[in-house]
C-alpha positions as CSV (number, residue, x, y, z in Angstrom):
1,M,-143.9,-20.3,-66.4
2,G,-140.8,-20.5,-64.0
3,L,-140.7,-22.8,-61.0
4,S,-138.8,-21.9,-57.8
5,I,-138.6,-23.9,-54.5
6,D,-136.6,-22.1,-51.8
7,G,-135.1,-23.7,-48.7
8,L,-136.9,-27.1,-48.7
9,S,-134.4,-28.4,-46.2
10,S,-132.9,-25.3,-44.6
11,G,-135.8,-22.9,-44.7
12,L,-133.5,-20.2,-46.2
13,D,-134.7,-17.7,-48.9
14,T,-131.9,-18.7,-51.3
15,T,-133.2,-16.5,-54.1
16,A,-133.0,-13.3,-52.0
17,L,-129.6,-14.4,-50.8
18,I,-128.3,-14.9,-54.3
19,N,-129.7,-11.6,-55.5
20,S,-128.0,-9.8,-52.6
21,L,-124.6,-11.4,-53.3
22,M,-124.9,-10.4,-57.0
23,A,-125.7,-6.8,-56.0
24,V,-122.7,-6.7,-53.8
25,E,-120.5,-8.0,-56.6
26,A,-121.8,-5.3,-58.9
27,I,-120.9,-2.4,-56.6
28,P,-117.3,-2.0,-57.9
29,Q,-118.6,-2.0,-61.5
30,S,-121.1,0.7,-60.7
31,L,-118.5,2.8,-59.0
32,I,-116.2,2.5,-62.1
33,K,-119.1,3.5,-64.4
34,N,-119.9,6.5,-62.2
35,K,-116.3,7.5,-62.1
36,A,-116.0,7.2,-65.9
37,A,-119.0,9.4,-66.3
38,T,-117.5,12.0,-63.9
39,V,-114.2,12.0,-65.8
40,Q,-116.0,12.4,-69.1
41,T,-117.9,15.3,-67.8
42,G,-114.6,16.9,-66.7
43,I,-113.0,16.3,-70.1
44,S,-116.0,17.9,-71.9
45,A,-115.7,20.9,-69.6
46,L,-112.0,21.2,-70.3
47,Q,-112.6,21.0,-74.0
48,G,-115.2,23.7,-73.8
49,L,-112.7,25.9,-71.8
50,N,-110.0,25.2,-74.4
51,T,-112.3,26.4,-77.2
52,A,-113.2,29.5,-75.3
53,V,-109.6,30.3,-74.6
54,A,-108.6,29.8,-78.2
55,D,-111.4,32.1,-79.3
56,L,-110.3,34.7,-76.8
57,A,-106.7,34.5,-78.1
58,T,-107.9,35.1,-81.6
59,K,-109.9,38.1,-80.7
60,A,-107.1,39.5,-78.6
61,G,-104.8,39.1,-81.6
62,K,-107.1,41.1,-83.8
63,L,-107.3,43.8,-81.1
64,S,-103.5,44.1,-81.2
65,D,-103.7,45.2,-84.8
66,P,-104.0,49.0,-85.0
67,K,-106.4,48.6,-88.0
68,S,-108.9,46.8,-85.7
69,L,-109.8,50.2,-84.2
70,E,-110.6,51.7,-87.6
71,L,-114.2,52.4,-88.3
72,Y,-113.9,51.7,-92.1
73,S,-112.1,49.4,-94.3
74,A,-110.9,49.6,-97.9
75,S,-110.9,46.9,-100.6
76,S,-110.0,46.5,-104.2
77,S,-111.2,44.1,-106.9
78,S,-107.6,43.8,-108.1
79,A,-105.0,41.8,-106.1
80,K,-102.3,44.0,-107.6
81,V,-103.7,47.1,-105.9
82,T,-103.0,47.7,-102.2
83,T,-105.7,49.6,-100.2
84,V,-105.4,51.4,-96.9
85,V,-107.7,53.6,-94.9
86,G,-106.3,57.0,-94.1
87,A,-106.8,59.1,-90.9
88,G,-110.1,60.9,-90.9
89,A,-111.7,58.6,-93.5
90,K,-115.5,58.9,-93.9
91,S,-118.1,56.6,-95.2
92,G,-118.4,57.0,-99.0
93,A,-115.3,59.2,-99.3
94,V,-112.6,58.0,-101.7
95,D,-109.0,59.3,-101.8
96,F,-107.1,57.7,-104.7
97,T,-103.6,58.9,-105.5
98,V,-101.0,57.3,-107.8
99,S,-97.7,59.0,-106.9
100,Q,-95.6,57.1,-109.3
101,L,-95.6,54.2,-111.8
102,A,-94.2,51.0,-110.4
103,Q,-90.7,50.2,-111.6
104,T,-91.9,46.9,-113.1
105,Q,-94.5,48.8,-115.2
106,R,-91.9,51.4,-116.3
107,D,-89.6,48.6,-117.4
108,R,-92.3,47.3,-119.8
109,I,-92.5,50.6,-121.7
110,R,-90.0,50.6,-124.6
111,G,-90.6,54.2,-125.5
112,V,-93.1,57.0,-125.7
113,F,-93.7,58.9,-129.0
114,Q,-95.6,62.0,-128.0
115,N,-97.2,63.4,-131.1
116,D,-98.0,67.1,-130.9
117,M,-99.2,69.2,-133.9
118,V,-98.1,66.4,-136.3
119,G,-100.7,67.4,-138.9
120,T,-101.0,71.2,-138.6
121,S,-101.9,73.1,-141.7
122,W,-100.2,76.3,-140.4
123,S,-98.1,77.5,-143.3
124,A,-95.2,78.6,-141.1
125,A,-94.8,75.2,-139.5
126,T,-92.1,74.0,-141.9
127,R,-89.8,72.2,-139.5
128,Y,-90.5,68.8,-137.8
129,W,-88.9,69.2,-134.4
130,L,-87.5,66.4,-132.2
131,L,-87.7,67.6,-128.6
132,S,-86.1,65.9,-125.7
133,F,-86.4,67.3,-122.1
134,S,-82.8,66.4,-121.3
135,G,-81.5,67.4,-124.7
136,T,-79.9,64.0,-125.0
137,G,-80.9,61.1,-127.2
138,N,-82.8,58.0,-126.2
139,A,-84.6,55.2,-127.9
140,T,-87.5,57.2,-129.4
141,P,-85.7,60.2,-131.0
142,D,-82.9,58.0,-132.1
143,R,-85.4,55.7,-134.0
144,I,-87.1,58.8,-135.5
145,Q,-83.8,60.1,-136.8
146,A,-83.0,56.7,-138.3
147,A,-86.5,56.6,-139.9
148,A,-86.0,60.1,-141.3
149,T,-82.8,59.0,-143.0
150,R,-84.4,55.9,-144.5
151,L,-87.4,57.9,-145.7
152,R,-85.2,60.8,-146.8
153,S,-87.0,63.3,-144.6
154,E,-83.8,64.7,-142.9
155,P,-84.1,68.3,-144.4
156,Q,-87.4,68.7,-142.6
157,S,-86.1,67.5,-139.2
158,P,-83.3,69.4,-137.3
159,P,-81.0,67.8,-134.7
160,L,-82.5,66.9,-131.3
161,T,-83.4,69.9,-129.3
162,A,-83.6,70.3,-125.6
163,R,-87.2,71.3,-124.6
164,G,-89.7,70.0,-122.1
165,A,-93.0,71.6,-121.2
166,S,-95.1,68.7,-122.4
167,D,-96.0,65.1,-121.6
168,H,-92.6,63.6,-122.7
169,Q,-90.9,65.4,-119.9
170,S,-92.7,63.4,-117.2
171,F,-91.7,60.1,-118.8
172,Q,-88.1,61.2,-119.2
173,E,-87.9,62.3,-115.5
174,V,-88.6,58.7,-114.4
175,G,-86.2,57.1,-116.9
176,V,-88.7,56.2,-119.7
177,A,-87.4,56.8,-123.2
178,S,-89.6,59.5,-124.7
179,A,-89.6,62.7,-126.9
180,N,-92.0,65.2,-128.5
181,F,-92.4,65.2,-132.2
182,S,-94.2,68.2,-133.8
183,W,-94.4,70.6,-136.7
184,R,-93.5,74.1,-135.5
185,G,-92.0,77.4,-136.7
186,E,-88.7,77.3,-138.5
187,A,-86.6,79.4,-136.1
188,T,-87.6,77.9,-132.7
189,P,-89.8,75.2,-131.3
190,A,-91.5,78.0,-129.3
191,L,-93.3,79.0,-132.5
192,L,-96.6,77.2,-132.2
193,E,-99.5,77.2,-134.6
194,P,-102.0,80.0,-133.8
195,P,-105.0,77.6,-133.5
196,Y,-103.2,75.5,-130.9
197,H,-105.6,74.6,-128.0
198,S,-108.4,76.8,-129.5
199,P,-111.8,76.1,-130.9
200,E,-110.4,76.6,-134.4
201,D,-108.1,73.6,-134.0
202,T,-110.4,71.1,-135.7
203,I,-109.9,68.4,-138.3
204,E,-111.8,70.4,-140.9
205,R,-109.8,73.6,-140.4
206,N,-106.4,72.5,-139.3
207,I,-105.1,69.4,-141.0
208,S,-102.4,69.1,-143.6
209,M,-102.5,65.6,-145.1
210,D,-98.9,66.0,-146.4
211,R,-97.5,66.8,-143.0
212,L,-99.6,64.2,-141.3
213,T,-98.3,61.6,-143.8
214,V,-94.7,62.5,-143.1
215,S,-95.2,62.4,-139.4
216,M,-97.0,59.0,-139.4
217,E,-94.5,57.4,-141.8
218,M,-91.6,58.4,-139.5
219,I,-93.3,57.5,-136.3
220,G,-94.7,54.3,-137.7
221,C,-91.2,53.2,-138.9
222,A,-89.6,54.2,-135.6
223,A,-92.2,52.4,-133.4
224,Y,-91.9,49.3,-135.5
225,D,-88.2,49.4,-135.2
226,L,-88.3,49.9,-131.4
227,A,-90.9,47.1,-130.9
228,N,-88.7,44.7,-132.7
Protein backbone atom coordinates (compact mmCIF):
# COMPACT_ATOMS: atom_id res chain seq x y z
CA MET A 1 0.00 0.00 0.00
CA GLY A 2 1.07 3.65 -0.56
CA LEU A 3 2.49 5.81 2.19
CA SER A 4 1.95 9.61 2.32
CA ILE A 5 3.16 12.03 5.01
CA ASP A 6 1.97 15.63 4.46
CA GLY A 7 3.45 18.76 6.06
CA LEU A 8 5.63 17.22 8.73
CA SER A 9 7.42 20.50 9.14
CA SER A 10 5.08 23.10 7.63
CA GLY A 11 1.71 21.62 8.43
CA LEU A 12 0.59 22.18 4.77
CA ASP A 13 -1.57 19.67 2.84
CA THR A 14 0.96 19.30 0.03
CA THR A 15 -1.01 16.54 -1.76
CA ALA A 16 -4.07 18.73 -2.15
CA LEU A 17 -1.89 21.63 -3.20
CA ILE A 18 -0.17 19.55 -5.93
CA ASN A 19 -3.48 18.22 -7.20
CA SER A 20 -4.87 21.75 -7.41
CA LEU A 21 -1.85 22.98 -9.35
CA MET A 22 -2.17 20.06 -11.79
CA ALA A 23 -5.84 20.80 -12.30
CA VAL A 24 -5.02 24.43 -13.09
CA GLU A 25 -2.37 23.36 -15.62
CA ALA A 26 -4.90 21.03 -17.31
CA ILE A 27 -7.49 23.78 -17.92
CA PRO A 28 -6.00 24.97 -21.30
CA GLN A 29 -5.86 21.37 -22.56
CA SER A 30 -9.49 20.80 -21.61
CA LEU A 31 -10.50 24.03 -23.34
CA ILE A 32 -8.68 22.91 -26.50
CA LYS A 33 -10.42 19.50 -26.41
CA ASN A 34 -13.80 21.12 -25.95
CA LYS A 35 -13.13 23.57 -28.79
CA ALA A 36 -12.01 20.71 -31.08
CA ALA A 37 -15.21 18.81 -30.31
CA THR A 38 -17.28 21.91 -31.09
CA VAL A 39 -15.42 22.45 -34.39
CA GLN A 40 -15.91 18.79 -35.36
CA THR A 41 -19.62 19.07 -34.65
CA GLY A 42 -19.76 22.12 -36.93
CA ILE A 43 -17.84 20.29 -39.67
CA SER A 44 -20.25 17.34 -39.49
CA ALA A 45 -23.21 19.69 -39.71
CA LEU A 46 -21.73 21.44 -42.77
CA GLN A 47 -21.03 18.09 -44.45
CA GLY A 48 -24.63 17.07 -43.87
CA LEU A 49 -25.82 20.37 -45.31
CA ASN A 50 -23.56 19.94 -48.36
CA THR A 51 -25.02 16.46 -49.01
CA ALA A 52 -28.56 17.80 -48.69
CA VAL A 53 -27.82 20.70 -51.09
CA ALA A 54 -26.27 18.31 -53.65
CA ASP A 55 -29.32 16.05 -53.45
CA LEU A 56 -31.59 19.06 -53.91
CA ALA A 57 -29.58 20.17 -56.95
CA THR A 58 -29.89 16.70 -58.50
CA LYS A 59 -33.65 16.64 -57.99
CA ALA A 60 -33.98 20.19 -59.32
CA GLY A 61 -32.04 19.16 -62.43
CA LYS A 62 -34.43 16.30 -63.04
CA LEU A 63 -37.39 18.62 -62.64
CA SER A 64 -35.97 20.92 -65.33
CA ASP A 65 -36.31 18.06 -67.85
CA PRO A 66 -39.78 18.19 -69.49
CA LYS A 67 -39.87 14.39 -69.43
CA SER A 68 -39.88 14.46 -65.63
CA LEU A 69 -43.54 15.50 -65.74
CA GLU A 70 -44.54 12.53 -67.89
CA LEU A 71 -46.59 9.89 -66.16
CA TYR A 72 -45.21 7.06 -68.26
CA SER A 73 -41.87 6.05 -69.71
CA ALA A 74 -40.87 3.94 -72.69
CA SER A 75 -37.97 1.53 -73.01
CA SER A 76 -36.54 -0.88 -75.56
CA SER A 77 -34.48 -4.04 -75.21
CA SER A 78 -32.38 -2.87 -78.18
CA ALA A 79 -29.88 -0.04 -77.81
CA LYS A 80 -30.38 0.73 -81.51
CA VAL A 81 -34.04 1.66 -81.01
CA THR A 82 -34.95 5.09 -79.62
CA THR A 83 -38.15 5.26 -77.57
CA VAL A 84 -40.24 8.31 -76.67
CA VAL A 85 -43.56 8.82 -74.92
CA GLY A 86 -46.10 10.71 -76.99
CA ALA A 87 -48.73 13.15 -75.74
CA GLY A 88 -51.76 11.41 -74.34
CA ALA A 89 -49.95 8.12 -73.75
CA LYS A 90 -51.81 5.64 -71.59
CA SER A 91 -50.67 2.68 -69.57
CA GLY A 92 -50.53 -0.41 -71.73
CA ALA A 93 -50.93 1.49 -75.02
CA VAL A 94 -48.24 1.06 -77.66
CA ASP A 95 -47.82 3.32 -80.70
CA PHE A 96 -45.03 1.91 -82.90
CA THR A 97 -44.44 3.56 -86.26
CA VAL A 98 -41.47 3.12 -88.62
CA SER A 99 -41.65 6.02 -91.06
CA GLN A 100 -38.55 5.09 -93.05
CA LEU A 101 -35.59 2.76 -93.13
CA ALA A 102 -32.40 4.30 -91.77
CA GLN A 103 -29.92 5.30 -94.47
CA THR A 104 -27.27 3.00 -93.01
CA GLN A 105 -29.68 0.10 -93.37
CA ARG A 106 -30.61 1.09 -96.94
CA ASP A 107 -26.93 1.19 -97.87
CA ARG A 108 -26.59 -2.46 -96.82
CA ILE A 109 -29.18 -3.62 -99.38
CA ARG A 110 -27.47 -4.48 -102.68
CA GLY A 111 -30.74 -5.04 -104.50
CA VAL A 112 -34.30 -6.34 -104.23
CA PHE A 113 -35.57 -9.01 -106.63
CA GLN A 114 -39.34 -8.99 -106.29
CA ASN A 115 -40.72 -12.26 -107.62
CA ASP A 116 -44.34 -12.08 -108.69
CA MET A 117 -46.11 -14.89 -110.60
CA VAL A 118 -42.73 -16.49 -111.37
CA GLY A 119 -44.23 -19.97 -111.69
CA THR A 120 -47.73 -19.42 -113.02
CA SER A 121 -49.27 -22.15 -115.16
CA TRP A 122 -51.56 -19.71 -116.99
CA SER A 123 -51.14 -20.55 -120.66
CA ALA A 124 -51.26 -16.91 -121.80
CA ALA A 125 -48.35 -15.89 -119.55
CA THR A 126 -45.70 -16.33 -122.22
CA ARG A 127 -43.54 -13.30 -121.48
CA TYR A 128 -41.19 -12.80 -118.54
CA TRP A 129 -41.51 -9.10 -117.72
CA LEU A 130 -38.83 -6.90 -116.15
CA LEU A 131 -40.63 -4.03 -114.44
CA SER A 132 -39.01 -0.91 -113.03
CA PHE A 133 -41.04 1.81 -111.34
CA SER A 134 -38.85 4.53 -112.84
CA GLY A 135 -38.49 2.78 -116.18
CA THR A 136 -34.72 3.05 -115.92
CA GLY A 137 -32.23 0.32 -115.18
CA ASN A 138 -30.57 -0.43 -111.87
CA ALA A 139 -28.51 -3.22 -110.36
CA THR A 140 -31.30 -5.84 -110.24
CA PRO A 141 -32.86 -5.72 -113.75
CA ASP A 142 -29.40 -5.17 -115.25
CA ARG A 143 -28.22 -8.41 -113.63
CA ILE A 144 -31.36 -10.25 -114.79
CA GLN A 145 -30.82 -9.14 -118.39
CA ALA A 146 -27.19 -10.26 -118.21
CA ALA A 147 -28.28 -13.61 -116.76
CA ALA A 148 -30.91 -14.01 -119.52
CA THR A 149 -28.17 -13.51 -122.11
CA ARG A 150 -25.91 -16.11 -120.51
CA LEU A 151 -28.80 -18.57 -120.16
CA ARG A 152 -30.14 -17.76 -123.64
CA SER A 153 -33.54 -16.76 -122.28
CA GLU A 154 -33.70 -13.35 -124.01
CA PRO A 155 -36.65 -14.21 -126.33
CA GLN A 156 -38.87 -14.70 -123.30
CA SER A 157 -37.81 -11.43 -121.68
CA PRO A 158 -38.65 -8.04 -123.27
CA PRO A 159 -36.74 -4.82 -122.56
CA LEU A 160 -37.17 -3.12 -119.19
CA THR A 161 -40.68 -1.69 -118.81
CA ALA A 162 -41.84 1.20 -116.63
CA ARG A 163 -44.43 -0.02 -114.14
CA GLY A 164 -44.88 0.28 -110.38
CA ALA A 165 -47.95 -0.84 -108.41
CA SER A 166 -46.00 -3.39 -106.37
CA ASP A 167 -43.39 -3.73 -103.62
CA HIS A 168 -40.42 -2.83 -105.84
CA GLN A 169 -41.81 0.69 -106.18
CA SER A 170 -41.36 1.46 -102.47
CA PHE A 171 -37.72 0.38 -102.58
CA GLN A 172 -36.95 2.39 -105.70
CA GLU A 173 -38.55 5.50 -104.20
CA VAL A 174 -35.94 5.50 -101.42
CA GLY A 175 -33.00 4.77 -103.70
CA VAL A 176 -32.74 0.99 -103.29
CA ALA A 177 -32.07 -0.95 -106.51
CA SER A 178 -35.13 -3.11 -107.22
CA ALA A 179 -37.45 -4.42 -109.90
CA ASN A 180 -40.40 -6.77 -110.37
CA PHE A 181 -39.98 -10.00 -112.30
CA SER A 182 -43.04 -11.99 -113.38
CA TRP A 183 -44.72 -14.08 -116.09
CA ARG A 184 -47.62 -12.11 -117.58
CA GLY A 185 -49.58 -11.75 -120.80
CA GLU A 186 -47.70 -11.13 -124.03
CA ALA A 187 -49.12 -7.73 -124.97
CA THR A 188 -48.89 -5.81 -121.68
CA PRO A 189 -47.77 -6.38 -118.08
CA ALA A 190 -51.32 -5.49 -117.06
CA LEU A 191 -52.42 -8.95 -118.20
CA LEU A 192 -52.31 -10.92 -114.96
CA GLU A 193 -53.14 -14.58 -114.49
CA PRO A 194 -56.85 -15.09 -113.61
CA PRO A 195 -56.12 -16.99 -110.35
CA TYR A 196 -53.94 -14.12 -109.04
CA HIS A 197 -54.81 -13.39 -105.38
CA SER A 198 -57.65 -15.90 -105.38
CA PRO A 199 -58.31 -19.20 -103.56
CA GLU A 200 -57.44 -21.02 -106.82
CA ASP A 201 -53.88 -19.69 -106.72
CA THR A 202 -52.38 -22.78 -105.09
CA ILE A 203 -49.27 -24.87 -105.64
CA GLU A 204 -51.38 -27.82 -106.75
CA ARG A 205 -53.43 -25.81 -109.28
CA ASN A 206 -51.17 -23.04 -110.51
CA ILE A 207 -47.51 -23.99 -110.81
CA SER A 208 -45.56 -24.48 -114.01
CA MET A 209 -42.23 -26.11 -113.23
CA ASP A 210 -40.82 -25.00 -116.59
CA ARG A 211 -41.56 -21.30 -115.94
CA LEU A 212 -40.49 -21.57 -112.32
CA THR A 213 -37.19 -23.12 -113.42
CA VAL A 214 -36.52 -20.32 -115.93
CA SER A 215 -37.33 -17.69 -113.27
CA MET A 216 -35.16 -19.24 -110.57
CA GLU A 217 -32.22 -19.78 -112.91
CA MET A 218 -32.19 -16.14 -113.98
CA ILE A 219 -32.81 -14.75 -110.50
CA GLY A 220 -30.30 -17.10 -108.92
CA CYS A 221 -27.59 -16.10 -111.40
CA ALA A 222 -28.43 -12.40 -111.03
CA ALA A 223 -28.44 -12.50 -107.21
CA TYR A 224 -25.13 -14.38 -107.16
CA ASP A 225 -23.61 -11.86 -109.57
CA LEU A 226 -24.89 -8.92 -107.50
CA ALA A 227 -23.64 -10.41 -104.22
CA ASN A 228 -20.16 -10.85 -105.62
